[in-house]
N, C-alpha and C positions, 0 to 999 in steps of 0.2 A: 406638168406636172397634174395630177390626177386632183378631181374634187377632195376627194378623201383628205389628200394630202394639204391642201387649201387650207380645209377645215380645222386640220389637225395645227398649222401653223400659226391660223388668227388666234384659236384660243391658249397654244404657247405664248403670243404675243401678249393677249391679255391678263396673262399670269403676270407680268412683267412691266404695267402699270407704270406710273407715275406714282411720286410718295402719296400718303395719306394726308389729308389737312392737319390733323397733327404731329405728322414727322416733317411736313411743309417750315409749319409755326415753329417747333423749335429747332430747328436749322436757320430760321431766319434771327432767332435771340442768339444763339452761337455766333453768327456774323455780327450782328449788333454788339456783342461784348470785346469780341475781336478789335472792331474798330474805333469801340469808346478807348479800350485800349492802348491804340495805335495814336488816338489824340492824345490822350495823355504824354505819352511819349516826345509826340512830335511840340506837343508846348514845353516842354521842358527845355527841350532843343531850343525852341525859339526864345526862350530864357536866358540861357547862356548865351548864346549869340547875341542878343541886348546887351548882357552883362560885358564880353569880349569887346565888343564896338565901344564901351561906354569907355573902359579902358585903357581902351588905345587910339578914342577920338584926338590925343592930343600928341602922345608919344609916336604913333604907325599907324597914320592915316589910310595905308596899304590893305594892313589887316582887319582893321574896321571897317575897310569897306567893302573887305573880303565877308567878314563876319554877319553884314547886314544884307549880302546877297542871298546867304545861306538861310538867313532871316524869312528873306521872300520868299526863298522856295519851300522851306517850312510852311507858312502861311499858304500858299496855293495848295498843299497838301492836306491842309484841315479844314482848308472850304470845299476840297472834294471831296472828303468824309463826309464834312456836315451833310451834302447832299445825298452822298448815298443812302445817307443813315434814314434821311428824313424819308426815302422812297423806300427804304427795307420796313422804315416805321408803316407808312402807309399799308404797304403789304400788307404785313404782319396784323395791324388792325382789321383789314380788310377779311380775312380769312379767321381769322377769332370771330369778327359777326357770321360768318357765312358756318363758320361751327357751330355756333350760339343758335342761329335759324333752323341750321339742320336738327341740331337735338332738341330745340321745341318743336319742331313740326313730326319728329319721328314720335316723341309722348305724345301729340296731340293724336296725331295717328292711331297708337296704340291704344289709348285711351277708348279714340272712337270705335275701335274694334270690338273693346271689351264693353263698352253699354251696347253693342249691337248686339253681342252674342246673351247679355243680360236680359235683354229683351224682345231673343228669340223666341220666347217660348209664353212670350204676353201681348195680350193685344187690350186695346181700350174696352171692348167689347167685355172681356172676359173680367178684366178688374171691376166692372160695374157687377158684371154679375154675382162676382163674390162680393162686393159690401152692399150687394140686395141680400144674399143670405147672410151675411152677419146680421143685419138692421133685423130680419126675420126672425133670428135665432135669439136676439136680444131683447125684441119682443116678446118673443115665446116664453123667457125667463123671467121676462117681469109678470106674466099672465099668471106664471107658476107662483112664486113670490106669493102677489096679490091676493092667491087664491089657498095658499097657506094660512097668510096673516089674516086674511077673516075668516077661517075657520077656526082659528086659536083664540080669536076675539071673541067667536059665538059662544064659546064654553063657557066666558065671564057673566053673560045675561042673564044668569041666575041670580045674583048677588040682592040682598036683601036692603032696599032705601032704608027702611027703618033704622038697623044697625048703621050706615052710614051718617045718618043725621044724628044718632047718639054718639058716634064719635066722635064728630064735629063739633056737638056740643058740649063733649071733655075738653077739647083741645080750646075751646072759646074760654072754658073757666079757666083752663091754665093758664092761659095768656093772659084773664084779669087778676088772677093771684098774682103773680111775677112783677104785674104793674103796680099791685098797691104794696107789694114788700121795699120794689124797690120807693114809691114817693115815702113809705113810712121811715125807709133808712135817712133821709135827707135832712142836715142837720138847720134846727130852727133857726131865724132869722132873728137876731138882738130887735127889742123896740125901743129901748133907750137910745135917745139922741147922743151922737158923740159931741164931744167937746171942742168950740172953733179955737181956731189957732189962738188967736188974743188972751181967750181963758187958757189956754194951756200955756202961754208965756205968762201971765198973770203968777197960774198954780207954782211955777219953777222958780219967780222972784220971790215970792212970797216964803216959801221953803228954804231957799239960801237966805231969806235974813232973818229967818229962826235958828238955824244953824248958825249962825252970826250972834247973835245974842246969846244961844246956849255955849258958845265959846267962850263968850267975852265976861261971860256967869262966873266959869269954869275958874279961868284966869285971874280973876277978882277974890274967889274966895281958895 
């Protein structure tokens, strides 16, 4: 066989490699479901043989013994299925873990490539130079603003201080007038002393007594 044919044969063999991780996990799940159904079937057979043995325990011992033998056989098959299910479950979990790890590694690799591509046209020196340029432009903008603000303030230096003092005196006079008006509007405080509680009680009793006398005189007349 020539070298060319060997290479073709090798490539053809690569196309028919084993199933992917996802296919293997799916196949394992299908097998587990099939075995679980068989387990349920065998458990029902065990219960049926137990019922047969109980019914014939006193009537027909031979039938009862045959039922118990079949029950033992089903129980052995159940044990074998339990062991197979444990192995399949271990393989499936291992494949799922490997598949997860592979996906994580692929994602991390893709992120690393993207980060490398993003930093391809950047370096620390260029970043520092750019930040220096930004700071320089900010300083220039601040100087321009201060120059403009200083110039506008210079136009207001010709204000007459006498006019300002006169305006201030007017404001002070208005403030004083408002205070006087507020003071004159307050109600006067009564100077007469209020009657004590005892005097108020005596006055009330005297009034009640006078009212009684007046009612008695009116009734007598």
